[in-house]
C-alpha positions in Angstrom: 0.0 0.0 0.0 1.4 3.4 -1.0 1.5 6.4 1.1 -1.4 8.1 -0.8 -3.4 5.0 -1.4 -5.6 5.4 1.6 -6.8 8.8 0.3 -7.8 7.5 -3.1 -11.3 6.2 -3.7 -11.5 2.4 -3.9 -12.9 0.8 -7.0 -14.5 -2.6 -7.0 -13.2 -5.2 -9.5 -16.5 -5.2 -11.3 -16.8 -1.5 -11.8 -20.1 -1.3 -10.0 -22.2 -1.7 -13.1 -21.2 -5.2 -14.0 -24.8 -6.4 -13.9 -25.8 -3.8 -16.5 -22.9 -4.7 -18.6 -23.5 -8.4 -18.4 -27.2 -8.0 -19.2 -26.4 -5.8 -22.2 -23.9 -8.4 -23.5 -26.3 -11.3 -23.0 -29.1 -9.4 -24.8 -26.8 -8.2 -27.6 -25.5 -11.7 -28.2 -28.9 -13.2 -28.1 -30.1 -11.0 -30.9 -27.2 -12.0 -33.2 -25.6 -15.1 -34.6 -22.0 -16.3 -34.6 -20.9 -14.2 -31.7 -17.4 -14.5 -30.3 -15.8 -12.8 -27.3 -12.4 -11.1 -27.3 -10.9 -10.1 -24.0 -9.0 -6.8 -23.9 -6.4 -6.2 -21.1 -6.7 -3.7 -18.4 -5.1 -0.3 -19.2 -4.4 2.8 -17.1 -7.7 4.2 -18.4 -10.1 1.3 -18.3 -10.6 -2.0 -16.5 -10.6 -5.3 -18.4 -13.1 -5.2 -21.2 -14.7 -7.8 -23.5 -15.7 -7.2 -27.1 -18.5 -9.3 -28.6 -18.2 -9.6 -32.4 -21.0 -11.1 -34.5 -20.7 -13.0 -37.7 -21.1 -9.8 -39.8 -18.5 -7.8 -37.8 -21.0 -5.8 -35.7 -19.5 -5.4 -32.3 -20.1 -4.1 -28.8 -17.7 -3.5 -25.9 -18.3 -3.5 -22.1 -16.2 -3.5 -18.9 -16.1 -6.8 -17.2 -13.7 -6.2 -14.3 -11.2 -9.0 -14.9 -10.4 -11.7 -17.5 -11.8 -14.5 -15.3 -15.2 -12.8 -15.2 -15.1 -12.5 -19.0 -14.2 -16.2 -19.4 -17.0 -17.2 -17.1 -19.5 -15.1 -19.0 -18.5 -16.5 -22.4 -18.6 -20.1 -21.0 -22.0 -19.5 -19.6 -23.2 -18.4 -23.0 -21.3 -21.3 -24.8 -19.3 -18.9 -27.0 -15.7 -19.0 -28.0 -13.4 -16.5 -26.2 -10.1 -15.2 -27.3 -7.3 -13.0 -25.8 -7.0 -10.0 -28.2 -3.3 -9.7 -27.3 -2.7 -13.2 -28.8 -5.1 -13.4 -31.7 -5.9 -9.7 -32.5 -9.3 -8.4 -33.7 -11.1 -10.3 -36.5 -11.0 -8.7 -39.9 -14.7 -8.7 -40.2 -14.8 -6.2 -37.3 -12.7 -3.7 -39.3 -14.6 -4.4 -42.5 -17.9 -3.7 -40.6 -16.5 -0.3 -39.3 -15.4 0.6 -42.8 -18.9 -0.2 -44.3 -20.5 1.8 -41.5 -18.2 4.8 -42.2 -19.0 4.7 -45.9 -22.8 4.5 -45.2 -22.6 7.5 -42.9 -20.6 9.5 -45.5 -23.1 8.6 -48.2 -26.0 9.7 -45.9 -24.3 13.0 -45.2 -23.7 13.6 -48.9 -27.3 12.7 -49.8 -28.5 15.1 -47.1 -26.3 17.9 -48.4 -27.6 17.3 -51.9 -31.2 17.3 -50.7 -30.6 20.6 -48.9 -29.0 22.2 -52.0 -32.0 21.0 -54.2 -34.5 22.4 -51.7 -32.6 25.8 -51.6 -32.5 25.8 -55.4 -36.3 25.3 -55.5 -36.8 28.1 -53.0 -34.7 30.5 -55.1 -36.8 29.9 -58.3 
């Protein structure tokens, strides 16, 4: 224990909202097929997190407190679990993000074009 440790607020290993995180993950995985879990290590900013990735690359991330809790959750849901430091993220996750970015860009362009057409009609 360091000199200043007794003045710092204590955090639980689960982050306090582990029930919310677990219920979100269970609900999210239940609505998708081919879901796999990827455990991310604790950093100076966040606790251990788990990323659920569906067959199409859609993903969600939540704090789980520690790797053992992530493994227990994945086992209870009968899904494969991987350490992201060993296997990395699946390509389908990056491809999904790229598709989503392209769709958002296209939607912004369509909206700008619609606004220009509306303004042109008003000017006539």
